[in-house]
BALOBA-1460 file (C-alpha; in Angstrom, 3 decimals):
// residues 212
<rec num="1" residu="m" x="0.075" y="0.123" z="0.057"/>
<rec num="2" residu="l" x="1.191" y="3.572" z="-0.973"/>
<rec num="3" residu="q" x="2.027" y="5.443" z="2.031"/>
<rec num="4" residu="v" x="1.563" y="9.430" z="2.264"/>
<rec num="5" residu="s" x="4.926" y="9.679" z="3.713"/>
<rec num="6" residu="q" x="6.501" y="8.413" z="0.712"/>
<rec num="7" residu="l" x="5.223" y="11.215" z="-1.214"/>
<rec num="8" residu="d" x="6.862" y="14.532" z="-1.350"/>
<rec num="9" residu="i" x="4.138" y="17.227" z="-1.258"/>
<rec num="10" residu="s" x="5.010" y="21.071" z="-0.805"/>
<rec num="11" residu="p" x="2.803" y="23.882" z="-0.180"/>
<rec num="12" residu="g" x="1.186" y="24.383" z="-3.881"/>
<rec num="13" residu="d" x="1.691" y="20.972" z="-5.005"/>
<rec num="14" residu="r" x="-0.618" y="18.481" z="-6.475"/>
<rec num="15" residu="t" x="-0.088" y="14.873" z="-6.831"/>
<rec num="16" residu="k" x="-1.872" y="12.863" z="-9.206"/>
<rec num="17" residu="l" x="-1.939" y="8.976" z="-8.874"/>
<rec num="18" residu="k" x="-3.926" y="6.648" z="-11.059"/>
<rec num="19" residu="s" x="-5.519" y="3.103" z="-11.169"/>
<rec num="20" residu="i" x="-6.285" y="3.697" z="-7.575"/>
<rec num="21" residu="t" x="-9.105" y="1.577" z="-6.469"/>
<rec num="22" residu="w" x="-11.755" y="2.542" z="-3.863"/>
<rec num="23" residu="q" x="-10.287" y="0.495" z="-1.141"/>
<rec num="24" residu="q" x="-6.959" y="1.945" z="-1.935"/>
<rec num="25" residu="y" x="-8.414" y="5.758" z="-1.517"/>
<rec num="26" residu="k" x="-9.756" y="4.946" z="1.502"/>
<rec num="27" residu="g" x="-6.463" y="3.593" z="3.129"/>
<rec num="28" residu="i" x="-4.747" y="6.831" z="1.824"/>
<rec num="29" residu="l" x="-7.713" y="8.910" z="3.233"/>
<rec num="30" residu="d" x="-6.805" y="7.633" z="6.391"/>
<rec num="31" residu="d" x="-2.689" y="7.681" z="6.085"/>
<rec num="32" residu="l" x="-3.454" y="11.326" z="5.448"/>
<rec num="33" residu="t" x="-4.779" y="11.792" z="8.951"/>
<rec num="34" residu="p" x="-1.628" y="13.208" z="10.121"/>
<rec num="35" residu="h" x="-1.559" y="15.563" z="7.321"/>
<rec num="36" residu="r" x="-4.853" y="16.963" z="7.247"/>
<rec num="37" residu="c" x="-3.543" y="20.490" z="5.529"/>
<rec num="38" residu="a" x="-3.489" y="18.039" z="2.335"/>
<rec num="39" residu="r" x="-7.044" y="17.884" z="0.263"/>
<rec num="40" residu="i" x="-7.809" y="14.959" z="-2.038"/>
<rec num="41" residu="a" x="-10.170" y="14.514" z="-4.728"/>
<rec num="42" residu="y" x="-10.998" y="10.746" z="-6.114"/>
<rec num="43" residu="d" x="-12.160" y="10.378" z="-9.400"/>
<rec num="44" residu="n" x="-13.029" y="6.643" z="-10.875"/>
<rec num="45" residu="g" x="-9.629" y="5.526" z="-10.235"/>
<rec num="46" residu="r" x="-7.712" y="8.778" z="-10.430"/>
<rec num="47" residu="l" x="-6.539" y="10.193" z="-7.149"/>
<rec num="48" residu="e" x="-5.402" y="13.834" z="-6.575"/>
<rec num="49" residu="i" x="-3.351" y="15.227" z="-3.412"/>
<rec num="50" residu="m" x="-3.129" y="18.869" z="-2.653"/>
<rec num="51" residu="v" x="-1.675" y="20.986" z="-0.172"/>
<rec num="52" residu="p" x="-2.654" y="24.391" z="-0.416"/>
<rec num="53" residu="h" x="-0.403" y="27.486" z="-0.267"/>
<rec num="54" residu="q" x="-0.254" y="30.392" z="2.007"/>
<rec num="55" residu="r" x="-1.791" y="32.726" z="-0.734"/>
<rec num="56" residu="q" x="-4.668" y="30.020" z="-1.385"/>
<rec num="57" residu="e" x="-5.504" y="29.834" z="2.389"/>
<rec num="58" residu="d" x="-5.625" y="33.558" z="2.999"/>
<rec num="59" residu="t" x="-8.140" y="33.877" z="-0.068"/>
<rec num="60" residu="k" x="-10.177" y="30.993" z="1.076"/>
<rec num="61" residu="e" x="-10.406" y="32.457" z="4.906"/>
<rec num="62" residu="i" x="-11.377" y="36.280" z="3.530"/>
<rec num="63" residu="v" x="-14.054" y="35.162" z="0.936"/>
<rec num="64" residu="s" x="-15.216" y="32.632" z="4.047"/>
<rec num="65" residu="d" x="-15.389" y="35.507" z="6.254"/>
<rec num="66" residu="l" x="-17.475" y="37.459" z="3.789"/>
<rec num="67" residu="i" x="-19.866" y="34.614" z="3.023"/>
<rec num="68" residu="k" x="-20.582" y="34.298" z="6.758"/>
<rec num="69" residu="a" x="-20.703" y="38.072" z="7.670"/>
<rec num="70" residu="l" x="-23.373" y="38.016" z="4.573"/>
<rec num="71" residu="l" x="-25.151" y="34.990" z="6.117"/>
<rec num="72" residu="e" x="-25.312" y="36.721" z="9.551"/>
<rec num="73" residu="e" x="-26.665" y="39.971" z="8.534"/>
<rec num="74" residu="l" x="-29.246" y="38.524" z="6.500"/>
<rec num="75" residu="n" x="-30.171" y="36.270" z="9.639"/>
<rec num="76" residu="l" x="-29.752" y="33.182" z="7.818"/>
<rec num="77" residu="e" x="-29.050" y="30.170" z="9.707"/>
<rec num="78" residu="f" x="-25.808" y="28.126" z="8.745"/>
<rec num="79" residu="r" x="-23.137" y="25.844" z="9.235"/>
<rec num="80" residu="s" x="-19.557" y="25.962" z="7.711"/>
<rec num="81" residu="l" x="-17.927" y="22.529" z="7.411"/>
<rec num="82" residu="g" x="-14.768" y="23.705" z="5.681"/>
<rec num="83" residu="s" x="-12.930" y="20.594" z="4.111"/>
<rec num="84" residu="t" x="-15.187" y="17.633" z="5.028"/>
<rec num="85" residu="t" x="-14.752" y="14.763" z="2.807"/>
<rec num="86" residu="f" x="-17.891" y="14.081" z="0.904"/>
<rec num="87" residu="e" x="-18.075" y="10.693" z="-0.883"/>
<rec num="88" residu="r" x="-20.371" y="8.986" z="-3.365"/>
<rec num="89" residu="q" x="-18.778" y="5.392" z="-3.833"/>
<rec num="90" residu="a" x="-21.340" y="4.302" z="-6.209"/>
<rec num="91" residu="e" x="-20.120" y="6.780" z="-8.615"/>
<rec num="92" residu="l" x="-16.410" y="6.276" z="-7.467"/>
<rec num="93" residu="k" x="-16.272" y="9.732" z="-6.449"/>
<rec num="94" residu="a" x="-14.590" y="11.950" z="-3.299"/>
<rec num="95" residu="i" x="-13.890" y="15.377" z="-2.657"/>
<rec num="96" residu="e" x="-12.978" y="17.998" z="-0.141"/>
<rec num="97" residu="p" x="-13.839" y="21.546" z="-0.518"/>
<rec num="98" residu="d" x="-11.943" y="24.360" z="0.294"/>
<rec num="99" residu="q" x="-15.109" y="25.713" z="2.001"/>
<rec num="100" residu="c" x="-18.615" y="24.407" z="1.997"/>
<rec num="101" residu="f" x="-21.571" y="25.819" z="3.587"/>
<rec num="102" residu="y" x="-25.098" y="23.970" z="4.475"/>
<rec num="103" residu="i" x="-27.810" y="27.265" z="4.418"/>
<rec num="104" residu="q" x="-31.305" y="25.756" z="3.157"/>
<rec num="105" residu="n" x="-30.235" y="22.572" z="4.368"/>
<rec num="106" residu="e" x="-28.560" y="23.656" z="7.745"/>
<rec num="107" residu="r" x="-31.594" y="22.202" z="9.765"/>
<rec num="108" residu="a" x="-31.143" y="18.783" z="8.113"/>
<rec num="109" residu="i" x="-27.764" y="18.121" z="9.762"/>
<rec num="110" residu="r" x="-27.831" y="20.131" z="12.751"/>
<rec num="111" residu="g" x="-26.150" y="18.330" z="15.370"/>
<rec num="112" residu="k" x="-24.575" y="15.521" z="13.239"/>
<rec num="113" residu="s" x="-21.275" y="14.600" z="14.052"/>
<rec num="114" residu="r" x="-20.840" y="12.625" z="10.756"/>
<rec num="115" residu="l" x="-22.459" y="12.898" z="7.537"/>
<rec num="116" residu="d" x="-23.618" y="10.189" z="5.153"/>
<rec num="117" residu="l" x="-24.814" y="11.437" z="1.697"/>
<rec num="118" residu="a" x="-26.982" y="8.056" z="1.163"/>
<rec num="119" residu="i" x="-29.150" y="9.818" z="3.805"/>
<rec num="120" residu="d" x="-28.178" y="13.338" z="4.467"/>
<rec num="121" residu="p" x="-28.126" y="16.410" z="1.822"/>
<rec num="122" residu="p" x="-25.099" y="17.568" z="0.459"/>
<rec num="123" residu="p" x="-24.028" y="21.087" z="1.061"/>
<rec num="124" residu="d" x="-25.977" y="23.936" z="-0.539"/>
<rec num="125" residu="l" x="-23.026" y="26.355" z="-1.417"/>
<rec num="126" residu="v" x="-19.370" y="25.069" z="-2.058"/>
<rec num="127" residu="l" x="-16.422" y="27.558" z="-2.440"/>
<rec num="128" residu="e" x="-13.060" y="26.450" z="-4.522"/>
<rec num="129" residu="i" x="-9.852" y="28.722" z="-4.485"/>
<rec num="130" residu="d" x="-8.672" y="27.835" z="-8.115"/>
<rec num="131" residu="s" x="-4.813" y="29.255" z="-7.958"/>
<rec num="132" residu="s" x="-3.236" y="26.109" z="-9.924"/>
<rec num="133" residu="a" x="-5.757" y="23.805" z="-11.321"/>
<rec num="134" residu="r" x="-9.275" y="23.142" z="-12.416"/>
<rec num="135" residu="t" x="-12.230" y="22.367" z="-9.793"/>
<rec num="136" residu="h" x="-13.124" y="18.683" z="-9.979"/>
<rec num="137" residu="v" x="-16.771" y="19.989" z="-11.103"/>
<rec num="138" residu="e" x="-17.675" y="16.494" z="-12.028"/>
<rec num="139" residu="a" x="-17.183" y="15.423" z="-8.352"/>
<rec num="140" residu="y" x="-19.505" y="18.001" z="-6.993"/>
<rec num="141" residu="e" x="-21.760" y="17.379" z="-9.858"/>
<rec num="142" residu="a" x="-21.857" y="13.444" z="-8.641"/>
<rec num="143" residu="i" x="-22.577" y="14.798" z="-4.946"/>
<rec num="144" residu="g" x="-25.486" y="17.008" z="-6.089"/>
<rec num="145" residu="v" x="-24.001" y="20.649" z="-4.631"/>
<rec num="146" residu="p" x="-26.644" y="23.022" z="-6.011"/>
<rec num="147" residu="e" x="-24.376" y="26.161" z="-5.812"/>
<rec num="148" residu="l" x="-20.750" y="25.964" z="-6.741"/>
<rec num="149" residu="w" x="-18.449" y="29.279" z="-6.445"/>
<rec num="150" residu="r" x="-14.947" y="29.050" z="-8.095"/>
<rec num="151" residu="f" x="-12.663" y="31.719" z="-7.095"/>
<rec num="152" residu="s" x="-9.503" y="32.354" z="-9.286"/>
<rec num="153" residu="k" x="-7.163" y="35.123" z="-10.988"/>
<rec num="154" residu="r" x="-9.984" y="36.085" z="-13.213"/>
<rec num="155" residu="g" x="-12.216" y="36.899" z="-10.557"/>
<rec num="156" residu="l" x="-15.570" y="34.848" z="-9.095"/>
<rec num="157" residu="s" x="-17.438" y="32.715" z="-11.100"/>
<rec num="158" residu="l" x="-21.024" y="31.113" z="-9.927"/>
<rec num="159" residu="y" x="-22.508" y="27.859" z="-11.068"/>
<rec num="160" residu="c" x="-25.712" y="26.264" z="-10.265"/>
<rec num="161" residu="l" x="-26.516" y="22.591" z="-10.854"/>
<rec num="162" residu="q" x="-29.174" y="21.817" z="-13.354"/>
<rec num="163" residu="l" x="-29.987" y="18.591" z="-14.590"/>
<rec num="164" residu="g" x="-27.039" y="16.994" z="-13.192"/>
<rec num="165" residu="k" x="-24.558" y="19.677" z="-14.968"/>
<rec num="166" residu="y" x="-23.551" y="22.773" z="-13.679"/>
<rec num="167" residu="t" x="-24.700" y="26.356" z="-15.419"/>
<rec num="168" residu="p" x="-23.124" y="29.762" z="-15.054"/>
<rec num="169" residu="l" x="-25.115" y="32.327" z="-13.005"/>
<rec num="170" residu="e" x="-24.995" y="35.947" z="-13.192"/>
<rec num="171" residu="e" x="-25.747" y="36.093" z="-9.724"/>
<rec num="172" residu="s" x="-26.355" y="33.546" z="-6.922"/>
<rec num="173" residu="l" x="-29.573" y="31.741" z="-6.199"/>
<rec num="174" residu="i" x="-28.571" y="31.855" z="-2.787"/>
<rec num="175" residu="f" x="-28.242" y="35.426" z="-2.346"/>
<rec num="176" residu="p" x="-30.510" y="36.941" z="-5.347"/>
<rec num="177" residu="g" x="-29.974" y="40.808" z="-6.108"/>
<rec num="178" residu="l" x="-26.771" y="40.847" z="-4.834"/>
<rec num="179" residu="p" x="-23.662" y="41.855" z="-7.160"/>
<rec num="180" residu="l" x="-21.198" y="39.393" z="-5.433"/>
<rec num="181" residu="r" x="-19.249" y="38.470" z="-8.613"/>
<rec num="182" residu="d" x="-17.800" y="41.965" z="-8.568"/>
<rec num="183" residu="l" x="-17.909" y="43.054" z="-4.835"/>
<rec num="184" residu="l" x="-16.371" y="39.902" z="-3.223"/>
<rec num="185" residu="p" x="-12.931" y="40.268" z="-5.456"/>
<rec num="186" residu="y" x="-12.831" y="44.013" z="-4.677"/>
<rec num="187" residu="c" x="-13.507" y="43.245" z="-0.952"/>
<rec num="188" residu="m" x="-10.616" y="40.490" z="-1.034"/>
<rec num="189" residu="e" x="-8.194" y="43.101" z="-2.920"/>
<rec num="190" residu="q" x="-8.822" y="45.809" z="-0.831"/>
<rec num="191" residu="s" x="-8.495" y="43.713" z="2.309"/>
<rec num="192" residu="r" x="-4.943" y="43.069" z="1.197"/>
<rec num="193" residu="k" x="-4.334" y="46.707" z="1.325"/>
<rec num="194" residu="l" x="-6.290" y="48.071" z="3.991"/>
<rec num="195" residu="g" x="-6.457" y="44.950" z="6.227"/>
<rec num="196" residu="r" x="-9.180" y="42.517" z="7.136"/>
<rec num="197" residu="n" x="-11.325" y="44.194" z="9.759"/>
<rec num="198" residu="v" x="-11.568" y="47.560" z="7.872"/>
<rec num="199" residu="v" x="-13.285" y="45.569" z="4.987"/>
<rec num="200" residu="m" x="-15.519" y="43.486" z="7.023"/>
<rec num="201" residu="r" x="-16.800" y="46.283" z="8.863"/>
<rec num="202" residu="d" x="-17.647" y="48.019" z="5.505"/>
<rec num="203" residu="f" x="-19.107" y="44.853" z="4.019"/>
<rec num="204" residu="r" x="-21.378" y="44.629" z="6.937"/>
<rec num="205" residu="q" x="-22.421" y="48.145" z="6.718"/>
<rec num="206" residu="w" x="-23.289" y="47.735" z="3.048"/>
<rec num="207" residu="v" x="-25.080" y="44.611" z="3.479"/>
<rec num="208" residu="r" x="-27.067" y="46.432" z="6.493"/>
<rec num="209" residu="k" x="-27.958" y="49.586" z="4.236"/>
<rec num="210" residu="g" x="-29.293" y="47.110" z="1.614"/>
<rec num="211" residu="k" x="-31.653" y="45.542" z="3.716"/>
<rec num="212" residu="r" x="-33.521" y="48.829" z="4.446"/>
């Protein structure tokens, strides 16, 4: 059995393995336990192990904080489950997002310590920070995540699941009427210039004014 300790994975690196069975994938996942900064994506025998770098994590944290602030200001209950491992063994797919949120389905998973997609709903929103490679869209389609956000050098792209495939959106279905595709990248850049707290305070004030 391949051991994760045998792999030379540095921040920003992606290691791709082929012809990995589901059982081997599960063994590697167990072996990754001491290295949980690493994230995995498994798709029908192909396994990718990625260790995020500092800028990727920084972007994820700030954008996640903005989403949480938006949900709080709109008084929408939610759970953020970070890089939880989501699996569909029947489709031989597994994925760990950069961040994910239960919003509409928050009550359905409230209080649960372990999720099983055979009986539990998938997250309502997944956030992926694509700094060096593509998001594993097929895995999220198989899992059934209704809304996917991809943050890259080009900005923020929004997608909704329709008939099992992702379709681009101009605005979020979860947050209709809000110009998030332009606003969140702007806030991200401003946070690097002015500081996190300044941007978070201004963002919350903007949301409150919009509610009036």
